[in-house]
C-alpha positions as CSV (number, residue, x, y, z in Angstrom):
1,M,135.8,133.5,132.2
2,S,133.4,130.6,132.7
3,T,130.7,133.1,133.8
4,V,131.1,135.1,130.6
5,Q,130.9,131.9,128.5
6,A,127.8,130.8,130.3
7,A,126.1,134.2,129.8
8,S,127.1,134.1,126.1
9,G,125.7,130.6,125.8
10,R,122.4,131.7,127.4
11,R,122.1,134.6,124.9
12,R,122.7,132.3,122.0
13,W,120.1,129.8,123.3
14,S,117.7,132.7,123.8
15,V,118.1,133.9,120.3
16,A,117.7,130.4,118.8
17,H,114.6,129.9,121.0
18,L,113.1,133.2,119.8
19,R,113.8,132.2,116.1
20,R,112.1,128.8,116.6
21,R,109.1,130.5,118.2
22,L,108.9,133.1,115.4
23,V,109.0,130.3,112.8
24,W,106.3,128.5,114.8
25,W,104.0,131.5,115.0
26,I,104.5,132.3,111.3
27,M,103.5,128.7,110.4
28,A,100.6,128.9,112.8
29,V,99.3,132.1,111.1
30,I,99.7,130.6,107.6
31,I,97.9,127.4,108.6
32,G,95.2,129.4,110.3
33,I,94.6,131.5,107.2
34,G,94.5,128.4,105.0
35,A,92.0,126.8,107.4
36,L,89.8,129.9,107.3
37,L,89.8,129.8,103.5
38,F,88.6,126.2,103.6
39,V,86.0,126.8,106.3
40,Y,84.7,130.1,105.0
41,P,82.4,128.6,102.2
42,F,80.7,126.4,104.8
43,I,80.2,129.4,107.1
44,W,78.9,131.5,104.3
45,M,76.5,128.7,103.3
46,V,75.1,128.5,106.9
47,S,74.8,132.2,107.0
48,A,73.0,132.3,103.6
49,S,70.6,129.6,104.8
50,L,69.3,132.1,107.4
51,K,68.9,135.1,105.1
52,D,66.1,136.0,102.7
53,Q,66.6,135.9,98.9
54,L,67.6,139.6,98.5
55,E,70.0,139.6,101.5
56,V,72.0,136.6,100.4
57,F,74.0,138.7,97.9
58,G,73.0,142.1,99.0
59,S,74.8,141.9,102.4
60,G,78.3,141.7,101.0
61,L,80.8,140.1,103.3
62,N,78.5,140.3,106.4
63,L,77.9,136.8,107.6
64,L,75.4,137.7,110.3
65,P,71.8,137.9,109.0
66,E,69.8,140.9,110.0
67,T,66.9,138.7,111.0
68,P,67.3,134.9,110.9
69,V,64.8,133.3,108.4
70,W,64.3,129.9,109.9
71,E,61.5,129.3,107.5
72,N,64.1,128.4,104.9
73,Y,64.7,125.1,106.6
74,S,61.0,124.3,107.0
75,R,60.5,125.2,103.3
76,A,63.4,123.0,102.3
77,W,62.1,120.1,104.5
78,T,58.5,120.2,103.5
79,D,57.9,122.2,100.3
80,A,61.0,120.7,98.5
81,S,60.3,117.2,100.0
82,F,63.8,117.0,101.6
83,G,62.4,114.8,104.3
84,Q,61.7,112.1,101.8
85,Y,64.9,112.7,100.0
86,L,66.8,112.4,103.2
87,L,65.1,109.0,103.9
88,N,66.0,107.8,100.4
89,T,69.6,108.9,100.8
90,V,69.9,107.2,104.2
91,I,68.5,103.9,102.8
92,V,70.7,104.0,99.7
93,T,73.9,105.0,101.6
94,V,73.6,102.5,104.4
95,C,72.8,99.6,102.1
96,T,75.7,100.6,99.7
97,V,78.2,100.9,102.6
98,V,77.3,97.5,103.9
99,V,77.6,95.8,100.5
100,V,80.9,97.6,99.7
101,V,82.5,96.9,103.0
102,V,81.8,93.1,102.9
103,R,82.6,92.8,99.2
104,C,85.9,94.8,99.3
105,A,87.0,93.3,102.6
106,M,86.5,89.7,101.2
107,A,88.2,90.6,97.9
108,G,91.1,92.2,99.7
109,Y,91.5,89.3,102.1
110,V,91.6,86.7,99.2
111,L,94.0,88.8,97.2
112,A,96.3,89.4,100.1
113,R,96.4,85.9,101.7
114,Y,95.8,83.4,98.9
115,K,97.9,82.4,95.9
116,F,96.0,81.3,92.8
117,A,96.2,81.5,89.0
118,G,95.4,84.8,87.5
119,K,96.0,86.8,90.7
120,K,98.3,89.3,89.0
121,A,95.9,89.7,86.0
122,I,93.1,90.6,88.5
123,M,95.3,93.2,90.2
124,V,96.2,94.7,86.8
125,V,92.5,94.9,85.8
126,L,91.6,96.5,89.2
127,I,94.3,99.1,89.0
128,A,93.4,99.8,85.3
129,T,89.8,100.6,86.3
130,L,91.1,103.6,88.3
131,F,91.6,105.4,85.0
132,V,88.1,104.7,83.6
133,P,85.8,107.8,84.0
134,T,82.5,107.1,85.6
135,G,80.6,108.6,82.6
136,Y,81.8,105.8,80.3
137,T,80.1,103.1,82.5
138,I,76.8,104.8,83.0
139,I,75.3,103.5,79.7
140,P,75.9,99.8,80.3
141,V,74.9,100.1,83.9
142,V,71.5,101.7,82.9
143,E,71.0,99.2,80.1
144,I,71.6,96.2,82.5
145,S,69.4,97.8,85.2
146,Q,66.6,98.4,82.7
147,R,66.7,94.8,81.4
148,L,66.5,93.5,85.0
149,G,63.6,95.8,85.9
150,L,65.7,97.8,88.5
151,L,66.0,101.1,86.8
152,N,63.4,103.2,88.7
153,S,64.0,101.7,92.2
154,L,66.2,102.2,95.2
155,T,67.3,98.6,94.9
156,G,68.7,99.2,91.5
157,M,70.4,102.3,92.7
158,V,72.1,100.4,95.5
159,I,73.3,97.7,93.2
160,A,74.6,100.2,90.7
161,L,76.5,102.2,93.3
162,S,77.9,99.2,95.2
163,G,78.7,97.3,92.0
164,A,81.5,99.7,91.0
165,A,85.2,98.5,91.3
166,H,85.9,100.5,94.6
167,V,89.6,99.8,93.9
168,A,90.9,102.1,96.6
169,S,88.9,100.3,99.3
170,I,90.2,96.9,98.1
171,L,93.8,98.1,98.1
172,L,93.4,99.4,101.6
173,Y,92.2,96.0,102.8
174,I,95.0,94.2,100.8
175,G,97.6,96.4,102.5
176,Y,96.2,95.8,105.9
177,F,95.6,92.0,105.6
178,R,99.2,91.5,104.3
179,G,100.5,92.7,107.7
180,V,98.3,90.4,109.8
181,P,100.3,87.4,111.2
182,K,99.4,84.1,109.5
183,E,99.4,82.3,112.9
184,L,96.0,83.8,113.6
185,E,94.5,82.1,110.6
186,E,96.3,78.8,111.3
187,A,95.1,78.8,114.9
188,A,91.5,79.3,113.8
189,V,91.7,76.6,111.1
190,L,93.1,74.2,113.7
191,D,90.1,74.9,115.9
192,G,87.9,73.8,113.0
193,A,87.0,77.2,111.5
194,G,86.2,77.4,107.8
195,F,86.8,80.3,105.4
196,M,83.7,82.3,106.3
197,S,84.4,81.8,110.1
198,V,88.0,82.9,109.8
199,F,87.0,85.9,107.7
200,F,84.1,87.2,109.7
201,R,85.2,86.2,113.2
202,V,89.0,86.8,113.0
203,M,90.1,88.9,110.1
204,L,87.3,91.4,109.6
205,P,87.2,92.4,113.3
206,L,91.0,92.9,113.2
207,A,90.6,95.3,110.2
208,M,88.2,97.6,112.1
209,P,90.4,100.8,111.4
210,V,90.4,100.0,107.6
211,T,86.7,99.2,107.8
212,A,86.1,102.6,109.4
213,T,88.1,104.3,106.6
214,V,86.2,102.4,103.9
215,T,82.9,103.2,105.5
216,L,83.7,106.9,105.6
217,L,84.9,107.0,102.0
218,T,82.0,105.0,100.7
219,F,79.5,107.0,102.8
220,L,80.9,110.3,101.4
221,S,80.9,109.1,97.7
222,T,77.4,107.6,98.0
223,W,75.9,110.5,99.9
224,N,77.2,113.0,97.4
225,A,76.5,110.9,94.3
226,F,74.6,112.8,91.7
227,F,74.9,111.5,88.2
228,L,73.8,107.9,88.7
229,P,70.9,108.8,91.1
230,L,69.8,111.4,88.7
231,V,69.6,108.8,85.8
232,F,67.8,106.3,88.1
233,T,65.1,108.8,89.2
234,F,64.2,110.5,85.9
235,S,60.6,109.1,86.0
236,R,60.4,108.7,89.8
237,P,61.0,112.1,91.5
238,D,59.9,110.6,94.8
239,L,63.0,108.4,94.8
240,R,65.4,111.3,94.5
241,T,68.4,111.6,96.8
242,L,69.5,114.8,98.5
243,S,72.0,115.8,95.9
244,V,69.5,115.3,93.1
245,G,66.8,117.1,95.1
246,M,68.9,120.3,95.0
247,L,67.4,120.7,91.5
248,A,64.1,121.6,93.0
249,F,65.5,125.1,93.9
250,V,66.6,125.8,90.3
251,G,63.9,127.3,88.2
252,E,63.8,128.3,84.6
253,N,64.6,132.0,85.3
254,S,65.8,132.1,88.9
255,V,67.5,130.1,91.7
256,D,66.2,130.0,95.3
257,W,69.7,130.5,96.9
258,S,68.5,130.7,100.5
259,G,66.4,127.6,100.2
260,M,69.3,125.8,98.4
261,A,71.7,126.8,101.2
262,A,69.3,125.5,103.9
263,A,69.0,122.2,102.0
264,A,72.8,122.0,101.6
265,V,73.2,122.5,105.4
266,I,70.7,119.7,106.0
267,S,72.6,117.5,103.6
268,L,76.0,118.2,105.1
269,L,75.1,117.7,108.8
270,P,75.2,113.8,108.7
271,V,78.5,113.9,106.8
272,V,80.1,116.2,109.4
273,I,78.8,114.2,112.3
274,L,80.0,110.9,110.8
275,F,83.5,112.4,110.1
276,V,83.8,113.7,113.7
277,L,82.9,110.2,115.0
278,L,85.2,108.3,112.7
279,Q,88.1,110.6,112.1
280,R,90.4,108.8,114.5
281,Y,89.7,105.4,112.9
282,F,90.1,107.1,109.4
283,V,93.6,108.2,110.2
284,E,94.6,104.9,111.8
285,G,93.2,102.9,108.9
286,M,95.1,105.0,106.3
287,A,98.3,104.9,108.3
288,G,98.0,101.1,108.9
289,A,97.3,100.3,105.2
290,V,100.2,102.5,104.0
291,K,102.6,101.1,106.6
292,S,101.8,97.5,105.6
């Protein structure tokens, strides 16, 4: 009797195991199809960057170019001045990231660790700015920049991009710093450290996962910014960033799709590389801030 029961139990386990595996394979196929749908536009763009103008839309769903046209990249780099645009974008992005990280980290540290009058009002104002569209602030930003003589310069662009609220970054730092033990600060103060020393030598290094997250988010938003750099470079085309430089491929009666695709690949490569390098810190920073 026990042998029959054991055999029946093995059959039930086998059926349950097959059901779990079937569910797993179904979910894997669904996720794979979803991933393919998300990746396909990028693959198509890379493929289009190696085709001529007529083959871009004449080849249908065929992603492999008949003859790779590498001249599209040289044309985008030299003829469309994307070399200069890339340099401008790197300068603006790096400077903006540094300013935003230091400013948001310090603001998050103060709001998380100190008690002072008006703290709740500041938090309310910060959260309220999340609902203000960017287009409503561009006019005063341009007006102030023009009065300060910063309108047609990379410096003015950096100040305008880094001077936004960046509420999400501040909230990430607030959530992280709230979970840091106060004994670390007290020990540093007993050793004679002041506010700046405690912040830069103790608290900011501890918040490295959040800093990586804020760096990646700020890098993406600044690298892909279009509206504000467009306004700041109306009369200075040599100061254009990569996103604004895409307009060079749009003519009055036609669009150079192959050249634009090559320029887009050039623009996306630094973003992809940075995300691959910082993705682990990005997940840790988001998880740590939410957990706190």
